[in-house]
N, CA, C and O atoms as a GROMACS GRO file, in nm:
protein
  316
    1MET      N    1   0.178  -9.042  -3.423
    1MET     CA    2   0.071  -8.979  -3.498
    1MET      C    3  -0.056  -8.986  -3.414
    1MET      O    4  -0.087  -9.090  -3.355
    2MET      N    5  -0.126  -8.876  -3.411
    2MET     CA    6  -0.253  -8.872  -3.340
    2MET      C    7  -0.356  -8.803  -3.428
    2MET      O    8  -0.333  -8.692  -3.475
    3ILE      N    9  -0.468  -8.869  -3.449
    3ILE     CA   10  -0.576  -8.809  -3.526
    3ILE      C   11  -0.699  -8.799  -3.437
    3ILE      O   12  -0.742  -8.898  -3.378
    4ILE      N   13  -0.754  -8.679  -3.427
    4ILE     CA   14  -0.876  -8.656  -3.350
    4ILE      C   15  -0.976  -8.597  -3.449
    4ILE      O   16  -0.958  -8.484  -3.495
    5GLY      N   17  -1.080  -8.672  -3.483
    5GLY     CA   18  -1.175  -8.625  -3.585
    5GLY      C   19  -1.103  -8.613  -3.718
    5GLY      O   20  -1.051  -8.711  -3.770
    6ASN      N   21  -1.101  -8.494  -3.771
    6ASN     CA   22  -1.031  -8.468  -3.896
    6ASN      C   23  -0.908  -8.381  -3.874
    6ASN      O   24  -0.871  -8.301  -3.960
    7VAL      N   25  -0.844  -8.396  -3.758
    7VAL     CA   26  -0.725  -8.318  -3.725
    7VAL      C   27  -0.610  -8.413  -3.696
    7VAL      O   28  -0.625  -8.508  -3.619
    8LEU      N   29  -0.496  -8.387  -3.758
    8LEU     CA   30  -0.377  -8.471  -3.743
    8LEU      C   31  -0.267  -8.391  -3.674
    8LEU      O   32  -0.235  -8.280  -3.717
    9ALA      N   33  -0.211  -8.446  -3.568
    9ALA     CA   34  -0.093  -8.385  -3.507
    9ALA      C   35   0.024  -8.412  -3.601
    9ALA      O   36   0.049  -8.526  -3.639
   10VAL      N   37   0.096  -8.307  -3.640
   10VAL     CA   38   0.199  -8.321  -3.742
   10VAL      C   39   0.339  -8.323  -3.683
   10VAL      O   40   0.363  -8.273  -3.573
   11GLU      N   41   0.430  -8.382  -3.759
   11GLU     CA   42   0.572  -8.377  -3.727
   11GLU      C   43   0.626  -8.249  -3.789
   11GLU      O   44   0.612  -8.229  -3.910
   12PRO      N   45   0.687  -8.163  -3.710
   12PRO     CA   46   0.728  -8.030  -3.760
   12PRO      C   47   0.821  -8.034  -3.882
   12PRO      O   48   0.817  -7.942  -3.963
   13ASP      N   49   0.904  -8.136  -3.896
   13ASP     CA   50   1.000  -8.139  -4.005
   13ASP      C   51   0.948  -8.205  -4.132
   13ASP      O   52   1.017  -8.205  -4.234
   14ASP      N   53   0.827  -8.262  -4.129
   14ASP     CA   54   0.772  -8.331  -4.246
   14ASP      C   55   0.712  -8.231  -4.345
   14ASP      O   56   0.671  -8.121  -4.308
   15SER      N   57   0.707  -8.272  -4.470
   15SER     CA   58   0.648  -8.189  -4.575
   15SER      C   59   0.496  -8.203  -4.570
   15SER      O   60   0.442  -8.295  -4.507
   16MET      N   61   0.427  -8.111  -4.638
   16MET     CA   62   0.281  -8.119  -4.647
   16MET      C   63   0.240  -8.250  -4.716
   16MET      O   64   0.142  -8.312  -4.676
   17GLU      N   65   0.314  -8.291  -4.818
   17GLU     CA   66   0.283  -8.417  -4.886
   17GLU      C   67   0.291  -8.535  -4.790
   17GLU      O   68   0.206  -8.624  -4.794
   18ALA      N   69   0.390  -8.536  -4.703
   18ALA     CA   70   0.403  -8.644  -4.604
   18ALA      C   71   0.284  -8.645  -4.509
   18ALA      O   72   0.233  -8.752  -4.474
   19HIS      N   73   0.239  -8.527  -4.466
   19HIS     CA   74   0.122  -8.518  -4.378
   19HIS      C   75  -0.002  -8.575  -4.449
   19HIS      O   76  -0.078  -8.652  -4.390
   20VAL      N   77  -0.022  -8.536  -4.574
   20VAL     CA   78  -0.139  -8.580  -4.650
   20VAL      C   79  -0.133  -8.731  -4.671
   20VAL      O   80  -0.235  -8.799  -4.655
   21ARG      N   81  -0.018  -8.785  -4.707
   21ARG     CA   82  -0.005  -8.930  -4.726
   21ARG      C   83  -0.036  -9.006  -4.596
   21ARG      O   84  -0.101  -9.110  -4.599
   22ARG      N   85   0.011  -8.954  -4.483
   22ARG     CA   86  -0.014  -9.018  -4.353
   22ARG      C   87  -0.164  -9.018  -4.322
   22ARG      O   88  -0.218  -9.117  -4.274
   23TYR      N   89  -0.230  -8.905  -4.349
   23TYR     CA   90  -0.375  -8.898  -4.326
   23TYR      C   91  -0.450  -8.996  -4.416
   23TYR      O   92  -0.539  -9.067  -4.370
   24LEU      N   93  -0.413  -9.002  -4.545
   24LEU     CA   94  -0.480  -9.093  -4.638
   24LEU      C   95  -0.462  -9.238  -4.596
   24LEU      O   96  -0.555  -9.318  -4.606
   25ALA      N   97  -0.343  -9.273  -4.550
   25ALA     CA   98  -0.317  -9.411  -4.505
   25ALA      C   99  -0.404  -9.447  -4.385
   25ALA      O  100  -0.451  -9.560  -4.373
   26PHE      N  101  -0.426  -9.349  -4.296
   26PHE     CA  102  -0.510  -9.373  -4.179
   26PHE      C  103  -0.658  -9.379  -4.219
   26PHE      O  104  -0.731  -9.468  -4.176
   27ARG      N  105  -0.700  -9.283  -4.299
   27ARG     CA  106  -0.842  -9.269  -4.334
   27ARG      C  107  -0.890  -9.380  -4.429
   27ARG      O  108  -1.006  -9.421  -4.423
   28PHE      N  109  -0.801  -9.428  -4.516
   28PHE     CA  110  -0.836  -9.530  -4.615
   28PHE      C  111  -0.742  -9.649  -4.603
   28PHE      O  112  -0.658  -9.670  -4.691
   29PRO      N  113  -0.755  -9.728  -4.495
   29PRO     CA  114  -0.665  -9.842  -4.477
   29PRO      C  115  -0.682  -9.942  -4.592
   29PRO      O  116  -0.793  -9.964  -4.640
   30GLY      N  117  -0.572 -10.002  -4.634
   30GLY     CA  118  -0.576 -10.098  -4.742
   30GLY      C  119  -0.566 -10.036  -4.880
   30GLY      O  120  -0.564 -10.108  -4.980
   31HIS      N  121  -0.561  -9.904  -4.885
   31HIS     CA  122  -0.548  -9.832  -5.012
   31HIS      C  123  -0.408  -9.771  -5.022
   31HIS      O  124  -0.353  -9.724  -4.922
   32ALA      N  125  -0.354  -9.771  -5.140
   32ALA     CA  126  -0.225  -9.707  -5.165
   32ALA      C  127  -0.250  -9.581  -5.247
   32ALA      O  128  -0.324  -9.584  -5.345
   33ALA      N  129  -0.189  -9.471  -5.208
   33ALA     CA  130  -0.198  -9.346  -5.284
   33ALA      C  131  -0.098  -9.356  -5.399
   33ALA      O  132   0.021  -9.333  -5.381
   34VAL      N  133  -0.149  -9.391  -5.518
   34VAL     CA  134  -0.060  -9.412  -5.632
   34VAL      C  135  -0.034  -9.284  -5.710
   34VAL      O  136   0.062  -9.277  -5.787
   35ASP      N  137  -0.116  -9.184  -5.690
   35ASP     CA  138  -0.097  -9.056  -5.756
   35ASP      C  139  -0.148  -8.948  -5.661
   35ASP      O  140  -0.264  -8.949  -5.622
   36LEU      N  141  -0.061  -8.856  -5.624
   36LEU     CA  142  -0.099  -8.750  -5.530
   36LEU      C  143  -0.055  -8.617  -5.588
   36LEU      O  144   0.062  -8.596  -5.618
   37ARG      N  145  -0.152  -8.527  -5.603
   37ARG     CA  146  -0.124  -8.394  -5.657
   37ARG      C  147  -0.180  -8.290  -5.561
   37ARG      O  148  -0.290  -8.304  -5.509
   38GLY      N  149  -0.102  -8.185  -5.539
   38GLY     CA  150  -0.147  -8.080  -5.450
   38GLY      C  151  -0.123  -7.943  -5.506
   38GLY      O  152  -0.023  -7.918  -5.573
   39GLU      N  153  -0.216  -7.854  -5.478
   39GLU     CA  154  -0.204  -7.714  -5.516
   39GLU      C  155  -0.259  -7.631  -5.401
   39GLU      O  156  -0.378  -7.638  -5.370
   40ASP      N  157  -0.173  -7.554  -5.338
   40ASP     CA  158  -0.210  -7.479  -5.218
   40ASP      C  159  -0.262  -7.575  -5.112
   40ASP      O  160  -0.187  -7.662  -5.066
   41GLU      N  161  -0.388  -7.561  -5.072
   41GLU     CA  162  -0.443  -7.645  -4.966
   41GLU      C  163  -0.526  -7.761  -5.020
   41GLU      O  164  -0.574  -7.843  -4.942
   42ILE      N  165  -0.544  -7.770  -5.152
   42ILE     CA  166  -0.628  -7.873  -5.213
   42ILE      C  167  -0.540  -7.985  -5.269
   42ILE      O  168  -0.448  -7.960  -5.346
   43TRP      N  169  -0.569  -8.108  -5.228
   43TRP     CA  170  -0.493  -8.226  -5.270
   43TRP      C  171  -0.588  -8.328  -5.330
   43TRP      O  172  -0.696  -8.352  -5.278
   44THR      N  173  -0.545  -8.389  -5.441
   44THR     CA  174  -0.622  -8.495  -5.505
   44THR      C  175  -0.535  -8.619  -5.511
   44THR      O  176  -0.419  -8.614  -5.553
   45ALA      N  177  -0.593  -8.731  -5.469
   45ALA     CA  178  -0.519  -8.858  -5.468
   45ALA      C  179  -0.599  -8.965  -5.540
   45ALA      O  180  -0.721  -8.975  -5.525
   46ARG      N  181  -0.528  -9.044  -5.619
   46ARG     CA  182  -0.588  -9.165  -5.676
   46ARG      C  183  -0.544  -9.278  -5.585
   46ARG      O  184  -0.425  -9.304  -5.568
   47LEU      N  185  -0.642  -9.346  -5.529
   47LEU     CA  186  -0.616  -9.454  -5.434
   47LEU      C  187  -0.641  -9.587  -5.502
   47LEU      O  188  -0.736  -9.601  -5.579
   48HIS      N  189  -0.556  -9.685  -5.473
   48HIS     CA  190  -0.572  -9.818  -5.531
   48HIS      C  191  -0.582  -9.922  -5.420
   48HIS      O  192  -0.505  -9.921  -5.323
   49SER      N  193  -0.677 -10.013  -5.437
   49SER     CA  194  -0.692 -10.126  -5.346
   49SER      C  195  -0.727 -10.248  -5.430
   49SER      O  196  -0.819 -10.242  -5.512
   50ALA      N  197  -0.655 -10.358  -5.412
   50ALA     CA  198  -0.683 -10.481  -5.485
   50ALA      C  199  -0.822 -10.534  -5.450
   50ALA      O  200  -0.888 -10.596  -5.533
   51GLU      N  201  -0.864 -10.511  -5.328
   51GLU     CA  202  -0.994 -10.562  -5.283
   51GLU      C  203  -1.110 -10.470  -5.319
   51GLU      O  204  -1.216 -10.517  -5.361
   52ALA      N  205  -1.091 -10.339  -5.303
   52ALA     CA  206  -1.201 -10.245  -5.320
   52ALA      C  207  -1.196 -10.169  -5.454
   52ALA      O  208  -1.292 -10.099  -5.487
   53GLY      N  209  -1.089 -10.182  -5.530
   53GLY     CA  210  -1.078 -10.109  -5.655
   53GLY      C  211  -1.020  -9.970  -5.635
   53GLY      O  212  -0.974  -9.935  -5.527
   54ASP      N  213  -1.022  -9.893  -5.742
   54ASP     CA  214  -0.964  -9.758  -5.738
   54ASP      C  215  -1.068  -9.655  -5.698
   54ASP      O  216  -1.188  -9.672  -5.719
   55ALA      N  217  -1.019  -9.547  -5.639
   55ALA     CA  218  -1.104  -9.434  -5.602
   55ALA      C  219  -1.020  -9.307  -5.615
   55ALA      O  220  -0.898  -9.311  -5.611
   56GLU      N  221  -1.089  -9.196  -5.631
   56GLU     CA  222  -1.020  -9.067  -5.631
   56GLU      C  223  -1.082  -8.981  -5.524
   56GLU      O  224  -1.204  -8.973  -5.512
   57VAL      N  225  -0.998  -8.918  -5.445
   57VAL     CA  226  -1.046  -8.835  -5.335
   57VAL      C  227  -0.977  -8.699  -5.342
   57VAL      O  228  -0.857  -8.689  -5.368
   58THR      N  229  -1.055  -8.595  -5.317
   58THR     CA  230  -1.001  -8.459  -5.310
   58THR      C  231  -1.024  -8.408  -5.169
   58THR      O  232  -1.135  -8.413  -5.117
   59ILE      N  233  -0.916  -8.360  -5.108
   59ILE     CA  234  -0.925  -8.311  -4.970
   59ILE      C  235  -0.867  -8.170  -4.960
   59ILE      O  236  -0.789  -8.126  -5.045
   60LYS      N  237  -0.908  -8.102  -4.855
   60LYS     CA  238  -0.851  -7.973  -4.821
   60LYS      C  239  -0.771  -7.993  -4.693
   60LYS      O  240  -0.822  -8.051  -4.597
   61ALA      N  241  -0.648  -7.947  -4.691
   61ALA     CA  242  -0.560  -7.964  -4.574
   61ALA      C  243  -0.511  -7.827  -4.529
   61ALA      O  244  -0.448  -7.755  -4.607
   62ASP      N  245  -0.538  -7.790  -4.405
   62ASP     CA  246  -0.499  -7.660  -4.348
   62ASP      C  247  -0.414  -7.680  -4.224
   62ASP      O  248  -0.452  -7.754  -4.133
   63LEU      N  249  -0.299  -7.614  -4.218
   63LEU     CA  250  -0.221  -7.611  -4.094
   63LEU      C  251  -0.289  -7.516  -3.996
   63LEU      O  252  -0.325  -7.404  -4.033
   64ILE      N  253  -0.307  -7.562  -3.872
   64ILE     CA  254  -0.372  -7.481  -3.770
   64ILE      C  255  -0.292  -7.486  -3.640
   64ILE      O  256  -0.197  -7.562  -3.628
   65GLU      N  257  -0.331  -7.403  -3.544
   65GLU     CA  258  -0.269  -7.402  -3.411
   65GLU      C  259  -0.117  -7.392  -3.418
   65GLU      O  260  -0.046  -7.482  -3.373
   66ASP      N  261  -0.069  -7.283  -3.475
   66ASP     CA  262   0.076  -7.259  -3.486
   66ASP      C  263   0.148  -7.370  -3.563
   66ASP      O  264   0.261  -7.406  -3.530
   67ASP      N  265   0.082  -7.423  -3.665
   67ASP     CA  266   0.137  -7.528  -3.752
   67ASP      C  267   0.168  -7.658  -3.679
   67ASP      O  268   0.256  -7.734  -3.722
   68LEU      N  269   0.097  -7.685  -3.570
   68LEU     CA  270   0.117  -7.809  -3.496
   68LEU      C  271   0.018  -7.918  -3.537
   68LEU      O  272   0.041  -8.036  -3.513
   69TYR      N  273  -0.091  -7.876  -3.601
   69TYR     CA  274  -0.195  -7.970  -3.641
   69TYR      C  275  -0.237  -7.940  -3.784
   69TYR      O  276  -0.224  -7.828  -3.832
   70LEU      N  277  -0.289  -8.044  -3.851
   70LEU     CA  278  -0.339  -8.029  -3.986
   70LEU      C  279  -0.485  -8.069  -3.985
   70LEU      O  280  -0.518  -8.180  -3.944
   71ALA      N  281  -0.572  -7.980  -4.029
   71ALA     CA  282  -0.716  -8.008  -4.037
   71ALA      C  283  -0.749  -8.052  -4.179
   71ALA      O  284  -0.704  -7.991  -4.276
   72PHE      N  285  -0.828  -8.159  -4.190
   72PHE     CA  286  -0.864  -8.216  -4.319
   72PHE      C  287  -1.014  -8.212  -4.341
   72PHE      O  288  -1.091  -8.234  -4.248
   73ASP      N  289  -1.054  -8.185  -4.462
   73ASP     CA  290  -1.193  -8.196  -4.504
   73ASP      C  291  -1.195  -8.272  -4.636
   73ASP      O  292  -1.120  -8.237  -4.728
   74ILE      N  293  -1.277  -8.373  -4.648
   74ILE     CA  294  -1.295  -8.443  -4.775
   74ILE      C  295  -1.392  -8.362  -4.858
   74ILE      O  296  -1.508  -8.343  -4.820
   75LEU      N  297  -1.345  -8.314  -4.974
   75LEU     CA  298  -1.429  -8.231  -5.060
   75LEU      C  299  -1.504  -8.312  -5.163
   75LEU      O  300  -1.618  -8.280  -5.197
   76ASP      N  301  -1.441  -8.419  -5.215
   76ASP     CA  302  -1.504  -8.499  -5.319
   76ASP      C  303  -1.442  -8.639  -5.317
   76ASP      O  304  -1.324  -8.656  -5.287
   77MET      N  305  -1.526  -8.737  -5.349
   77MET     CA  306  -1.476  -8.874  -5.354
   77MET      C  307  -1.555  -8.949  -5.460
   77MET      O  308  -1.677  -8.941  -5.463
   78ALA      N  309  -1.484  -9.021  -5.547
   78ALA     CA  310  -1.549  -9.097  -5.653
   78ALA      C  311  -1.479  -9.231  -5.670
   78ALA      O  312  -1.357  -9.241  -5.659
   79ALA      N  313  -1.559  -9.334  -5.696
   79ALA     CA  314  -1.503  -9.467  -5.718
   79ALA      C  315  -1.473  -9.487  -5.865
   79ALA      O  316  -1.425  -9.593  -5.905
   0.00000   0.00000   0.00000
């Protein structure tokens, strides 16, 4: 896995959900995605951390460069 800024190099055989979970694990270490919902390019995750508490984050995920990379933008985040 390689992340440069908000771009993730993807594994061609993985699902979009797997890509999003991998990004969330990298971006929010120590948090578990306990609820993940996606519709088109918009994904909402409820994250849980025993130390930091719960948070909800909404991201936009776009496949780019011949579907070799996934670009992410955090649209909303609430504790």
